[in-house]
C-alpha positions in Angstrom: 81.1 5.6 102.5 83.2 8.6 101.6 82.6 10.4 104.9 83.4 7.3 106.8 86.6 6.9 104.9 87.6 10.4 105.7 86.8 9.9 109.4 89.0 6.8 109.4 91.8 8.6 107.7 91.5 11.5 110.2 91.7 9.0 113.1 94.7 7.4 111.5 96.4 10.7 111.1 95.6 11.7 114.7 97.2 8.4 115.9 100.3 8.9 113.8 100.6 12.5 115.0 100.2 11.4 118.7 102.8 8.7 118.2 105.0 11.4 116.6 104.8 13.5 119.7 106.4 10.6 121.5 109.2 10.1 119.0 112.6 10.5 120.6 115.0 13.3 119.7 117.1 12.8 116.6 119.4 15.5 115.3 119.8 19.1 116.5 118.2 18.5 119.9 118.1 21.8 121.8 117.0 20.3 125.2 118.9 20.6 128.5 118.9 17.8 131.1 119.3 17.8 134.8 120.2 14.7 136.9 117.5 15.0 139.5 119.0 13.0 142.4 122.2 12.1 144.1 123.3 9.0 146.1 122.3 10.9 149.2 118.8 11.4 148.0 117.4 8.5 149.9 118.4 9.9 153.3 115.1 11.8 153.8 116.2 14.8 155.8 118.0 12.8 158.5 121.5 13.5 159.8 124.4 12.4 157.7 124.6 8.6 157.4 127.7 6.8 158.6 129.1 6.5 155.1 128.9 10.2 154.3 129.8 13.5 155.7 127.0 15.1 153.7 124.3 16.8 155.8 121.0 16.8 153.9 118.9 19.9 153.9 115.5 18.6 152.7 113.0 17.5 155.3 110.8 15.0 153.4 111.1 12.2 150.9 113.0 12.9 147.7 110.1 12.9 145.4 108.5 15.7 147.5 111.7 17.7 147.1 111.6 17.3 143.3 107.9 18.2 143.2 108.6 21.4 145.2 111.4 22.4 142.8 109.3 21.9 139.6 108.6 25.6 139.1 112.2 26.6 139.8 113.4 24.0 137.3 111.0 25.2 134.6 112.0 28.8 135.2 115.7 27.8 134.6 114.6 26.3 131.3 115.4 22.7 132.0 113.6 20.5 129.5 114.4 17.0 130.8 115.0 15.5 134.3 116.6 12.2 134.9 115.0 10.7 138.0 116.2 7.7 140.1 115.2 4.0 139.5 111.4 4.0 140.0 110.8 0.6 141.4 111.3 -1.0 144.8 114.9 -2.1 145.4 117.9 -2.0 147.6 119.3 1.3 148.7 119.4 3.8 145.7 117.4 1.3 143.6 120.1 -0.2 141.4 119.3 -3.7 142.6 115.6 -3.8 141.8 113.3 -6.2 143.5 109.6 -5.8 142.6 109.4 -3.9 139.3 105.7 -3.1 139.6 106.0 -1.9 143.2 106.7 1.9 142.9 107.2 2.4 146.6 110.9 2.9 147.1 113.5 4.7 149.2 112.8 8.0 147.4 109.1 8.0 148.5 105.9 6.0 147.9 104.1 5.6 144.6 101.7 8.5 145.3 104.5 11.0 145.9 106.3 9.6 142.8 103.3 10.2 140.7 102.7 13.7 142.2 106.3 14.6 141.3 105.9 13.4 137.7 102.6 15.3 137.4 104.1 18.5 138.7 107.0 18.2 136.2 104.9 17.5 133.3 102.6 20.4 134.1 105.7 22.7 134.0 106.9 21.4 130.7 109.7 19.2 132.0 110.0 15.6 130.7 110.7 13.0 133.3 113.3 10.4 132.4 113.3 7.0 134.3 116.5 5.3 135.3 116.1 1.8 133.8 117.9 -0.9 135.7 117.2 -3.8 133.3 120.6 -5.5 133.1 119.9 -7.3 136.3 117.4 -8.0 139.0 117.4 -9.3 142.6 114.9 -11.7 144.1 112.3 -10.2 146.3 113.5 -11.8 149.5 116.4 -14.0 148.3 118.7 -14.3 145.4 116.4 -15.7 142.7 112.7 -15.6 143.6 111.2 -12.9 141.4 107.8 -11.5 142.3 105.6 -8.6 141.0 106.1 -9.7 138.2 107.0 -13.3 138.7 109.7 -14.5 136.4 111.1 -18.0 135.9 114.7 -18.9 136.7 115.6 -19.3 133.0 115.5 -15.5 132.8 118.8 -15.7 134.7 121.9 -16.0 132.6 123.5 -19.5 132.7 126.9 -18.2 133.9 125.5 -16.0 136.6 127.3 -16.6 139.9 124.0 -17.7 141.5 124.1 -21.1 139.8 127.4 -22.2 141.4 127.2 -20.3 144.7 127.3 -22.0 148.1 126.8 -18.8 150.0 125.3 -19.3 153.4 122.6 -16.6 152.6 121.0 -18.9 150.0 117.4 -19.6 151.0 115.6 -22.9 150.6 113.9 -21.6 147.5 117.3 -20.6 146.1 118.7 -24.1 146.7 115.7 -25.7 145.1 116.1 -23.4 142.0 119.7 -24.4 141.8 118.8 -28.1 141.9 116.3 -27.7 139.0 119.1 -26.0 137.1 116.6 -24.4 134.6 119.1 -21.8 133.4 118.9 -19.1 130.7 121.5 -18.5 128.0 125.0 -17.2 128.6 125.7 -13.6 129.5 126.6 -11.1 126.8 130.2 -11.2 125.8 130.3 -8.4 123.2 131.9 -5.8 125.6 134.5 -5.7 128.3 131.6 -5.5 130.8 132.4 -7.5 134.0 129.4 -9.5 135.2 127.6 -7.8 138.0 127.9 -9.9 141.1 125.3 -8.0 143.2 122.3 -9.1 141.3 121.1 -11.7 138.8 122.1 -11.0 135.3 119.2 -11.2 132.9 119.3 -13.0 129.6 118.1 -10.4 127.1 118.7 -12.8 124.2 115.5 -14.6 125.5 112.5 -13.0 123.7 110.4 -13.6 126.8 112.7 -11.4 128.8 112.4 -8.7 126.3 108.6 -9.0 126.2 108.5 -8.5 130.0 110.8 -5.5 129.8 108.6 -3.9 127.2 105.6 -4.4 129.4 107.5 -2.6 132.2 108.3 0.3 130.0 104.7 0.7 129.0 103.8 0.7 132.7 106.3 3.4 133.5 104.8 5.5 130.7 101.4 5.3 132.4 103.0 6.9 135.5 104.2 9.8 133.5 107.7 8.9 132.4 108.5 10.0 128.8 112.1 8.7 128.4 114.8 6.4 129.5 118.3 6.4 131.0 119.6 2.8 130.4 121.8 1.7 133.2 124.9 -0.5 132.6 124.3 -1.0 128.9 127.6 -2.9 128.5 125.7 -5.9 129.9 123.6 -6.7 126.9 123.6 -6.3 123.1 122.9 -2.7 121.9 120.4 -4.1 119.4 118.1 -4.9 122.3 118.2 -1.2 123.4 117.2 -0.3 119.8 114.3 -2.8 120.2 113.2 -1.3 123.5 113.3 2.2 122.1 111.4 1.2 118.9 108.7 -0.4 120.9 108.3 2.3 123.6 109.0 5.4 121.5 110.6 7.5 124.3 111.0 11.2 123.7 114.5 10.9 125.0 116.9 7.9 125.6 120.5 7.7 126.7 122.7 4.8 127.7 125.3 4.5 130.3 128.2 3.0 128.4 130.9 3.9 130.9 134.2 4.0 128.9 136.8 6.5 128.1 137.3 5.3 124.5 135.2 7.4 122.2 135.3 4.8 119.4 133.8 2.2 121.7 131.0 4.5 122.9 130.3 5.5 119.3 130.2 1.9 118.2 127.6 1.2 120.9 125.5 4.1 119.6 125.7 2.7 116.1 124.6 -0.7 117.5 121.3 0.9 118.7 120.4 2.2 115.2 116.8 1.3 114.3 117.5 -0.8 111.2 114.7 -0.7 108.6 113.9 2.9 109.1 114.6 5.6 106.4 117.4 7.0 108.6 118.4 4.2 111.0 120.7 6.7 112.9 118.0 9.3 113.5 116.6 7.6 116.6 119.7 5.7 117.7 120.1 5.9 121.5 122.3 8.7 122.9 125.2 7.9 125.2 126.9 9.8 128.0 130.1 11.4 126.9 132.4 9.7 129.4 135.5 10.4 127.2 134.6 14.1 127.3 134.0 14.0 131.0 137.4 12.5 131.7 139.2 15.0 129.5 137.3 18.0 130.9 138.1 16.9 134.4 141.8 16.6 133.7 142.3 19.6 131.4 140.3 22.2 133.3 141.4 21.2 136.7 145.0 21.4 135.5 144.3 24.7 133.6 145.3 23.2 130.3 142.7 25.4 128.4 144.8 25.5 125.2 144.2 21.8 124.9 140.4 22.0 124.8 140.1 22.3 121.0 141.2 18.7 120.7 137.9 17.5 122.3 135.7 18.3 119.3 138.3 17.6 116.6 138.4 13.9 115.6 142.0 13.0 115.2 142.6 10.2 117.6 144.1 12.6 120.2 142.1 13.6 123.3 138.8 13.1 121.4 135.5 13.5 123.2 132.3 11.7 122.0 131.2 15.0 120.5 134.1 14.6 118.0 132.5 11.3 116.8 128.8 11.8 117.2 127.8 15.2 118.8 124.1 14.7 118.1 124.1 11.6 120.3 126.5 12.8 123.0 125.1 13.7 126.5 127.8 15.8 128.0 128.3 16.2 131.8 131.0 17.1 134.3 129.7 14.9 137.2 127.1 12.3 138.1 126.2 10.1 141.1 128.8 7.5 140.1 131.8 9.8 139.3 131.6 12.0 142.4 131.5 11.5 146.2 130.4 9.2 147.9 130.9 6.7 145.1 134.4 8.1 144.7 136.6 9.5 147.5 136.4 13.0 146.0 134.3 14.9 143.5 135.7 15.3 140.0 135.4 19.1 140.4 135.6 21.0 143.6 133.0 23.7 144.6 135.1 26.4 142.9 135.8 28.3 139.7 136.8 25.2 137.8 133.3 23.7 138.2 131.7 26.7 136.4 134.4 26.6 133.7 133.3 23.1 133.0 129.7 24.1 132.8 130.6 27.0 130.5 132.1 24.4 128.2 129.2 21.9 128.1 126.4 24.5 128.1 127.8 26.3 125.1 128.9 23.3 123.0 127.2 20.7 120.8 125.8 17.6 122.5 122.9 17.5 125.1 124.3 18.9 128.4 123.4 17.3 131.7 123.6 19.3 134.9 124.1 17.7 138.3 121.5 18.5 141.0 124.1 18.9 143.6 125.9 21.6 141.7 122.7 23.6 140.9 121.0 23.4 144.3 123.4 22.1 147.1 126.5 24.0 145.9 124.3 27.0 145.0 125.5 27.6 141.5 122.0 27.7 140.2 122.0 31.4 139.2 125.2 31.0 137.2 124.1 27.8 135.5 120.7 29.4 134.7 122.4 32.2 132.9 124.5 29.8 130.8 121.3 27.8 129.9 119.6 31.0 128.7 122.7 32.0 126.7 122.6 28.6 125.0 118.9 28.9 124.2 119.1 32.6 123.1 121.8 31.5 120.6 119.9 28.5 119.4 122.8 26.1 120.3 121.8 22.4 119.9 123.3 19.0 119.9 124.4 19.2 116.3 125.6 22.8 116.3 128.6 24.0 114.2 131.7 24.6 116.1 135.2 26.0 115.5 137.8 27.0 118.0 140.9 29.1 118.5 143.6 29.5 121.2 144.5 32.9 122.5 147.5 32.4 124.8 146.2 29.9 127.4 142.6 30.9 126.6 140.2 28.6 124.7 137.8 30.4 122.4 135.0 28.6 120.6 132.5 30.0 118.1 129.3 28.0 118.0 126.4 28.3 115.7 122.7 27.5 115.6 123.1 25.4 112.5 125.0 22.2 111.8 126.8 24.0 109.0 129.0 27.1 109.1 127.2 29.6 111.6 128.1 31.7 114.6 125.6 32.8 117.2 127.6 32.3 120.4 131.2 32.8 121.5 132.7 31.3 124.7 136.1 32.0 126.2 137.5 29.7 128.9 140.7 30.5 130.7 142.5 33.4 132.5 142.9 36.9 131.4 141.0 39.5 129.4 142.9 39.6 126.2 139.9 38.4 124.1 136.8 40.5 123.4 134.6 40.2 120.2 133.1 43.2 118.4 130.7 44.8 120.8 128.5 46.1 118.0 127.8 42.5 117.0 128.1 40.5 120.2 126.6 41.1 123.6 128.2 39.7 126.8 125.5 37.4 128.2 127.3 36.0 131.3 130.7 35.7 132.8 132.5 34.4 135.8 135.9 33.5 137.1 137.7 32.1 134.0 134.9 32.2 131.5 132.7 34.5 129.4 129.9 34.0 127.0 128.7 36.3 124.2 125.5 35.9 122.1 125.0 37.5 118.7 122.7 40.5 119.3 120.5 39.9 116.3 120.0 36.3 117.2 118.9 37.1 120.7 116.5 39.7 119.5 114.8 36.9 117.5 114.7 34.3 120.3 114.4 36.1 123.6 110.6 36.4 123.8 110.2 32.7 123.1 112.9 31.6 125.4 111.8 33.8 128.3 108.1 32.9 128.2 106.8 30.1 130.6 107.2 26.6 129.3 104.1 24.8 128.0 103.0 21.8 129.9 102.8 18.2 128.6 99.6 16.1 128.6 99.2 14.0 131.7 99.0 10.2 131.2 
């Protein structure tokens, strides 16, 4: 009996330990993320489409391109890769049709799995873009297949119910006649209802049950985390529920808003109530307030205003001033740049790298855009900044203090959340700032930026940072 008891305890501990490996990042997260696609990523090596002047350079489907870059991404020390919507859907996948059909415009299911396997073997965690706010019928507005869902999964005030559009199919009209609607759409944010797809009623427990099944299925493919699309469309408590059930290793929501208080409030709404520390595994959010500020301040060379971003005083605050541990920082993504917008937020110039010098040396979890790393060929510069961050032990919760030297911004960042200093970054023109060369080594520099790492810290971390990344278990 005693030996059997010990075996049971050992099995229980093994289960808990395994589950722990899937627990999402909490505080002081030292990982770096890359957005592993662009709007143009569905083009498949063909000439530029009519809506774009972008000439793609890859020859096969996008998943093959990602697979072929797995070694290069690992060598650059990327830890996480945000991949496009995994299911069958219109265009880039943001109007999903069949959730369990993993053949899409980025490649077929086999190539998707092959890309995930290659990334996991290189120690890079794949993050799926979850489009669960809305769904489109397989061949019409409202007929959901694979999996089949009833019409009462659709919010009662969705435009479908009152539409007389000529494109409505016979099935659509029959569904309208039955009038079996779900509950009303979420009204807890300034989110405008999405007219391109059917809004889903997350307040319905059956809807949430089906979404949880979908997340489990994605994990069997090899995904380890989530990027939640359009989270303004449903209550943040449901994001907490999905995270608690699926235990992603990383989760971030797209709460697209320039008000840091609103973004921070959404993060607070995803706290996992009932846990010892409810905030520990609250969902992260993209730092849109910081993005807008960096775009304007750096492009207009207002470097002396950059200290305001991390200092919470109600003036030019980024999300890192409110909740740096849960802020995913970035300077461009597929929505903010061309072709969604007329122009990119940053041009292919020195300002771009000054923006990366900021997010890759500061608290938060930095997200690099594929286009900048590969297509605009800033990979070598970005790689040096990533290594400087890792040598210095900078993480999402790092200590920071800043100074202004003329029109130069200087920040001292540490490897601890309390007072510490393992990295110095200068952003701005001129050479009138240089730290003590006996203590600090210049790690990398470019037009308008320079980064130093404390020599004793690098001596402690370099071997670990430079060695090849360990792979993750395959599903």
